[in-house]
C-alpha positions in Angstrom: 118.7 159.9 137.4 120.0 156.7 139.3 123.4 156.5 139.8 125.1 154.1 137.7 126.6 150.8 139.1 130.3 150.7 138.9 130.4 147.3 137.0 127.8 145.2 135.0 127.3 142.3 137.2 126.3 145.2 139.6 123.9 146.5 137.5 122.6 143.1 136.4 122.0 142.6 140.3 120.3 145.5 140.6 117.6 145.5 137.6 117.3 141.6 138.7 116.2 142.7 142.4 114.2 146.1 140.7 112.3 143.8 138.7 111.4 141.3 141.6 109.9 144.3 143.2 107.9 145.0 140.5 106.5 141.7 140.0 105.6 141.7 143.7 103.5 145.2 142.9 101.4 144.2 140.2 98.8 142.6 142.0 98.3 145.8 144.1 98.8 148.0 141.1 95.9 145.9 139.4 98.3 144.9 136.7 97.2 141.5 136.2 93.4 142.2 136.3 91.0 140.1 133.9 90.2 142.3 130.8 87.3 141.3 128.6 87.5 140.6 125.2 85.4 141.0 122.3 84.9 140.2 118.5 87.7 137.4 118.2 88.7 135.9 115.1 91.5 133.8 113.8 93.9 135.9 111.4 96.1 132.6 110.3 97.6 129.5 111.6 101.2 128.1 111.5 101.9 125.3 112.5 101.4 124.7 116.4 100.6 128.5 116.5 97.5 130.7 116.0 96.8 134.4 115.6 94.0 135.9 117.0 92.4 139.5 116.7 90.4 140.6 119.6 89.0 144.0 121.1 89.3 145.2 124.2 88.1 148.2 126.7 89.9 151.6 125.9 91.2 152.3 128.9 92.9 148.9 129.1 96.8 149.1 128.0 98.9 146.0 127.5 102.6 145.6 127.3 103.9 143.9 124.1 105.0 140.0 124.8 102.9 139.8 127.7 102.3 136.3 128.3 98.4 135.6 129.2 95.8 133.2 129.7 92.3 133.7 127.4 89.3 132.2 129.2 86.7 131.2 126.9 83.6 130.3 129.4 83.0 127.2 132.1 82.5 124.4 129.3 85.8 125.6 127.2 89.6 124.8 128.6 91.8 127.8 129.1 94.4 128.5 126.5 97.6 130.4 127.0 99.0 133.2 124.7 101.2 136.4 124.1 100.7 139.4 123.3 102.1 141.0 120.0 100.4 144.2 119.2 97.9 146.3 120.8 97.0 149.4 118.6 94.1 151.3 120.2 91.3 148.9 121.3 92.8 146.2 119.0 94.5 143.3 119.9 96.6 140.6 118.4 97.1 137.6 120.3 99.1 134.7 119.8 97.5 131.6 121.1 99.3 128.0 121.2 96.1 126.4 121.1 92.8 127.0 118.5 90.0 128.0 119.8 87.9 128.6 117.1 87.5 130.8 113.9 84.9 133.6 115.5 84.9 134.0 119.5 82.4 136.2 120.5 83.9 137.3 123.9 86.7 135.7 126.1 88.6 137.0 129.2 92.2 137.8 128.8 94.2 137.4 132.5 97.3 139.2 131.3 100.4 137.8 133.5 102.7 141.0 133.9 104.5 139.7 137.2 105.3 136.5 135.4 106.9 138.5 132.7 109.1 140.5 135.4 110.3 137.1 136.9 111.1 135.7 133.9 113.4 138.7 133.1 114.5 138.8 136.8 115.2 135.1 136.4 117.4 135.6 132.9 119.7 138.5 134.4 120.3 136.6 137.8 121.7 133.5 135.8 123.2 135.7 133.8 125.4 137.3 137.1 125.8 134.0 138.5 126.9 131.6 135.5 129.1 134.5 133.8 131.2 131.6 132.5 128.3 130.7 129.9 127.6 134.0 128.7 129.8 136.5 127.0 129.6 139.6 128.7 132.6 141.2 127.6 130.3 143.4 124.5 127.4 144.1 126.8 130.0 146.0 129.0 130.5 148.3 126.6 126.8 149.2 127.3 127.6 150.9 130.6 128.4 154.2 129.1 125.7 154.5 127.1 122.9 153.6 129.5 124.5 156.2 131.8 124.6 158.5 129.1 120.7 157.9 128.6 119.9 158.3 132.2 120.5 161.7 131.7 119.6 162.4 128.0 123.3 163.3 127.3 123.0 163.3 123.6 126.5 164.9 123.0 128.1 162.0 124.9 126.1 159.4 123.2 127.2 161.6 119.4 130.8 161.6 120.2 131.1 157.5 120.5 133.3 156.2 118.6 132.2 153.0 116.8 134.7 150.2 117.3 135.1 146.6 116.5 132.9 145.6 119.6 130.1 148.5 119.9 129.1 150.1 116.7 126.1 153.1 117.5 124.2 154.1 114.8 122.2 157.1 115.5 120.0 158.6 112.6 116.8 160.7 112.5 115.7 159.0 109.3 114.0 155.5 110.4 114.5 154.5 106.7 118.1 155.1 106.1 118.9 153.3 109.6 117.3 150.3 108.6 118.9 150.5 105.1 122.1 150.5 106.9 121.1 147.8 108.8 120.4 145.7 105.9 123.4 146.4 104.3 125.5 145.7 107.7 123.7 142.5 107.7 124.8 141.3 104.2 128.3 142.1 104.8 128.5 139.9 108.3 126.6 137.3 106.6 129.4 137.1 104.1 131.5 136.9 106.9 130.1 133.9 108.4 128.3 135.4 111.5 125.3 134.6 113.4 123.2 137.6 114.1 120.5 138.3 116.9 118.6 141.2 115.7 116.2 142.4 118.6 113.0 145.6 117.8 111.2 146.8 120.4 108.1 145.7 119.0 106.4 143.2 116.2 105.2 145.8 113.7 109.3 146.7 113.8 110.5 143.0 113.2 108.0 142.4 110.8 109.6 145.6 108.8 113.2 144.8 109.5 112.8 141.3 108.3 111.3 142.5 105.0 113.7 144.6 104.6 116.9 142.5 105.3 115.0 139.8 102.9 115.2 142.0 99.6 118.8 143.2 100.5 119.4 139.4 100.8 117.5 138.5 97.8 119.1 141.4 95.6 122.5 140.1 97.1 121.7 136.5 96.1 121.5 135.0 99.3 119.5 132.1 100.4 117.4 134.4 102.9 114.1 131.7 103.3 117.1 129.4 104.4 118.7 131.9 106.5 116.5 134.4 107.7 113.8 134.0 110.5 111.0 135.8 112.1 110.9 134.2 115.5 106.9 135.2 116.1 104.1 134.8 113.9 104.4 137.9 111.3 101.4 140.1 112.0 102.0 142.4 109.1 100.3 142.1 105.8 102.0 144.5 103.7 105.2 142.0 102.3 106.0 143.7 99.2 106.9 140.5 97.3 108.5 139.0 99.9 106.4 135.8 101.6 106.7 137.2 105.2 105.0 134.1 106.3 107.2 131.6 105.0 110.2 133.5 106.7 108.5 132.6 110.6 110.2 130.2 112.7 107.1 128.2 113.3 106.4 128.0 109.5 110.0 127.0 108.6 110.2 124.3 111.6 106.4 122.7 110.3 107.7 122.9 107.1 111.0 121.0 107.9 109.5 118.5 110.3 106.4 117.8 107.8 109.3 116.7 105.4 110.9 114.8 108.0 107.7 113.0 108.6 106.9 112.4 104.9 111.0 111.0 104.5 110.1 109.0 106.9 107.3 108.0 105.7 108.9 106.7 102.3 111.8 105.2 104.6 109.1 103.1 106.4 107.7 102.3 103.1 110.6 101.0 101.6 112.0 99.6 104.8 108.7 97.4 104.6 109.3 96.6 101.2 112.2 95.6 101.5 111.7 93.3 104.3 108.7 91.9 102.2 111.3 91.0 98.8 113.8 89.9 101.4 112.4 86.4 102.4 110.7 86.4 98.7 114.1 86.3 97.0 115.7 84.0 99.4 112.3 82.0 98.9 112.9 81.6 94.8 116.8 81.4 95.7 116.0 77.9 97.2 113.9 77.1 94.6 116.5 78.0 91.9 119.2 76.1 93.5 116.6 73.0 94.0 116.0 73.5 90.2 119.8 73.4 89.3 120.2 70.7 91.3 117.5 68.7 89.6 118.2 69.9 86.5 121.8 69.0 87.1 120.6 65.1 87.8 118.1 65.1 85.0 121.0 65.7 82.4 123.2 63.2 84.5 120.1 60.7 84.0 120.2 61.4 80.4 124.1 61.3 79.8 123.9 57.5 81.4 120.3 56.5 79.5 122.2 57.8 76.3 125.1 55.7 77.1 123.0 52.5 77.7 121.2 53.1 74.5 124.1 53.3 72.9 125.2 49.6 74.2 121.8 48.2 73.6 121.9 49.4 70.1 125.5 47.8 69.9 124.4 44.5 71.3 121.3 44.4 69.0 123.6 45.2 66.0 126.2 42.1 66.9 122.8 40.0 67.8 121.9 40.5 64.0 124.9 39.6 62.5 126.4 36.9 64.6 126.1 34.3 62.5 127.6 36.5 59.4 130.8 37.4 62.1 134.1 35.7 61.2 134.8 32.7 63.1 137.9 34.1 64.8 135.7 37.1 66.1 133.3 34.8 67.5 135.8 32.9 69.2 137.3 36.0 70.3 133.6 37.1 71.9 133.6 34.2 73.8 136.9 34.3 75.2 135.5 37.3 77.3 131.9 35.7 78.0 130.2 37.4 74.8 128.1 34.7 73.5 124.3 34.9 72.2 123.2 34.3 75.7 125.2 36.6 77.3 124.7 39.1 75.2 120.8 38.5 75.5 121.0 38.9 79.1 123.3 42.1 78.9 120.3 43.3 76.5 117.7 42.7 79.1 119.6 43.9 81.7 120.4 47.3 79.5 117.0 47.5 78.7 115.3 47.0 82.4 118.1 49.9 83.3 116.8 52.1 80.6 113.3 51.6 81.9 114.2 52.4 85.2 116.2 55.3 84.0 113.3 57.0 81.6 111.1 56.5 84.9 113.9 58.9 87.1 113.7 61.5 84.3 110.0 61.4 83.8 110.2 62.3 87.7 113.0 64.5 87.2 110.8 66.6 84.3 107.8 66.7 86.5 109.7 68.0 89.1 111.3 71.0 86.7 108.0 71.7 85.9 106.9 72.8 89.4 110.0 74.4 90.2 110.5 76.6 87.4 107.5 78.8 88.2 108.2 78.7 91.8 112.0 79.2 91.0 110.8 82.5 88.7 111.4 86.1 89.7 109.5 88.8 88.2 111.6 91.1 85.9 111.4 94.2 87.8 111.3 92.4 91.2 115.0 92.1 91.1 116.4 95.8 89.7 113.5 97.4 92.8 115.6 94.7 95.6 118.8 95.8 94.3 117.7 99.7 95.0 116.1 99.1 98.0 119.2 97.1 99.4 121.5 99.6 98.4 119.9 102.5 100.3 119.6 100.1 103.5 123.6 99.6 103.3 123.7 103.5 102.5 121.9 104.1 105.7 124.1 101.8 108.2 121.9 98.4 107.6 118.5 97.2 108.9 119.3 97.9 112.3 120.0 101.4 112.1 117.2 102.0 110.0 114.5 100.3 112.7 116.2 102.8 115.0 115.6 105.9 112.8 112.0 104.6 112.4 111.2 103.7 116.1 113.1 106.9 117.5 110.6 109.5 118.8 110.2 113.0 116.5 111.2 115.7 119.0 110.9 119.1 117.4 114.4 120.6 118.5 113.7 124.0 118.7 117.1 125.0 119.8 118.6 122.8 117.1 116.6 124.6 114.5 117.5 128.0 115.8 121.0 127.3 115.5 120.9 126.1 112.0 119.1 129.9 111.2 121.8 132.4 110.1 119.9 135.3 111.4 117.0 135.5 113.8 114.4 138.5 113.9 112.3 138.7 117.2 111.9 141.3 119.8 114.3 142.4 122.9 111.4 140.8 125.7 111.1 137.7 124.0 114.8 137.0 123.8 114.5 138.0 127.8 111.8 135.9 128.6 111.6 132.9 126.3 114.2 130.0 127.8 115.4 129.1 124.3 117.2 131.5 124.2 119.2 131.3 127.1 120.6 128.1 125.4 121.9 129.4 122.0 124.7 132.1 121.3 125.1 134.8 118.6 128.2 136.4 117.1 126.4 139.7 116.5 123.2 141.6 118.3 121.7 144.3 116.2 119.4 146.2 118.5 117.1 148.1 116.2 115.3 151.3 117.5 117.5 150.6 120.2 116.5 153.7 122.5 113.0 152.4 122.9 114.3 149.1 124.3 114.1 148.6 127.9 117.6 148.4 129.4 117.0 145.2 131.3 116.0 143.5 127.8 118.8 144.8 125.9 121.4 143.9 128.5 119.5 140.3 128.4 119.9 140.4 124.2 123.7 141.5 124.7 124.5 139.0 126.6 123.9 136.3 124.5 126.8 137.5 121.8 130.4 136.8 121.5 131.6 139.6 119.6 129.6 142.7 118.7 127.0 144.9 119.2 125.6 147.4 116.7 123.1 149.6 118.2 120.7 151.5 115.8 118.0 154.4 116.5 116.9 158.1 117.1 118.9 160.1 119.5 115.9 162.0 120.1 114.2 159.3 121.6 116.9 159.0 124.7 115.3 160.8 127.2 115.8 160.6 130.9 112.2 159.2 131.6 112.7 157.1 128.4 113.4 153.1 128.5 116.9 153.0 129.6 115.9 154.9 133.2 116.4 152.8 135.7 114.9 154.4 138.2 111.3 154.1 136.4 108.3 152.9 138.8 108.0 149.8 136.3 111.0 148.2 134.1 108.9 146.4 132.1 105.3 148.7 131.6 104.4 152.2 131.3 
C-alpha cells in the first residue's frame, strides 16, 4: 500500500509523474510492439467513423480505448484507430478511415505510451490550471481511494451520501443500473448536465440503453438529450435505436440537415437574385406602359376636342346662309366668316390627322409594352415569399455571409447541447474535447473497475456532484484503485 498524499493536487502530481514513467517503460516492456491481425471485416459506418472486427493472436492483450495505427501493406496508407473491445482473440476497432469491406490481414501498432502521456498531460493541466477546473467534488474522492488502497470495505460502506458525493454500493448489477437510470431522470428534471462514465464500452452500451428506456417511459426526448460518445458495439437494443444515440450519428445527422438547409437557402437566394432584376425590369416596363397610356389618353382627349370643333364648324358652314343676319354680323365681328371658318376647319383637320398618327404610334408602343410588362401570376407571390425570407434572415448581405461561411463540425458545441454523455473514463481522460467541456454531475458506473487517474480526470470536469456505483467486492488492494501498481493504465 502506498501512502496517500495530503491533497488532491499532490495526488494529481504523483499520478502524472507515475504515468510519465509508465510511458517511458512501454518500449522496454514491449507494450508498443506490432500485433498481426487477420480476418478483418467492416461492421458499420456512421458519419466519418468506421467499426471493424479483427482477430489477433491468443497471447495478446490490448487495453480499452488504446490508440493504435493500422498498417495495411506497403501500397496502402496507414490509418488511425481506437480499440473499443477485446473478447479473447476478437478485436473491435474504431477507425477514422474506411479500409474496405473485408481486410484479409493487417498490422496493429498500439500506442500505449501515447495513452499514458495523454492521461499525464490531463492531470498536469488539472493541477496547474485549477481555476478552469472545479476540483471541489473531486477532493471528496480522496478518502474512498485511500480506503480502496487497503480494501477497507467497512469504511466505504460507512460513507454517508451527501449532496456532493453519493456512493451506491450493491452486489446486484441490474439493481445498481436501474437506480442510476432513476437518478438520471431526477437530475434531468433538475436541468443538470450529466457525464456518465463506464470502465468499458460494453457497460457504456448497456447503461445507455437502460437510461434511454427510462427516459422514454418518463416521456423525455432521449434521442435529443442522450448521446453515446463512441460507436456502439452492442447489437441487442431491446427496441431502442442504439446506433441513433451515437454521438457521431447525431452529429452527422445534424450537419447533414444543416447542409440540406444551406442548399435550400442557396437555391432560394439564387432564385431571389434571378427574380429581382426581372421584376425590376417588369416594373420599369409597367411604368413606361402607364406613361404611354397616359399620353394616349391625352391625345385621344385632344382629338375628341378637335373633332367636336370640326363638327361645329361644318354645321355652321352648312347652315350659314340660313343664319339670321344679326348672328352672321356678330360672328364676323369676332372674325368668324365663311373664309376663316374654312381655314379653321383645315387647321383642325391637319391637327387631327397629326394626332391620329401619334395615337397610332402610342397604340403600337402599348402593344409592345404589354407583354414586356406582364408578370406571370405565380411569380409575384413567389417573390413576395422569397423577399419575406430574405428580410427574416437579415438581408442579402447576411445570407451571403451564411452561405460563404465554412462548415466546421464543432464537436464541442455539439457536446454542450447534449444533456447526458455516456462514454468510458479513459476516453474522457485522453480526448482533448473533454478538457473544454464541463458538466454538473458525474456518474461513474462500475466505479471500482475504473483506474484512479481516469476517475479523477473525469471528476475534475464536474461542478456539483459525483455519484459512484459499483460492487464493493471488486475494491481490492490490487484493483484499479491501486496507486502502486506496475502500470496505471494496463495490466
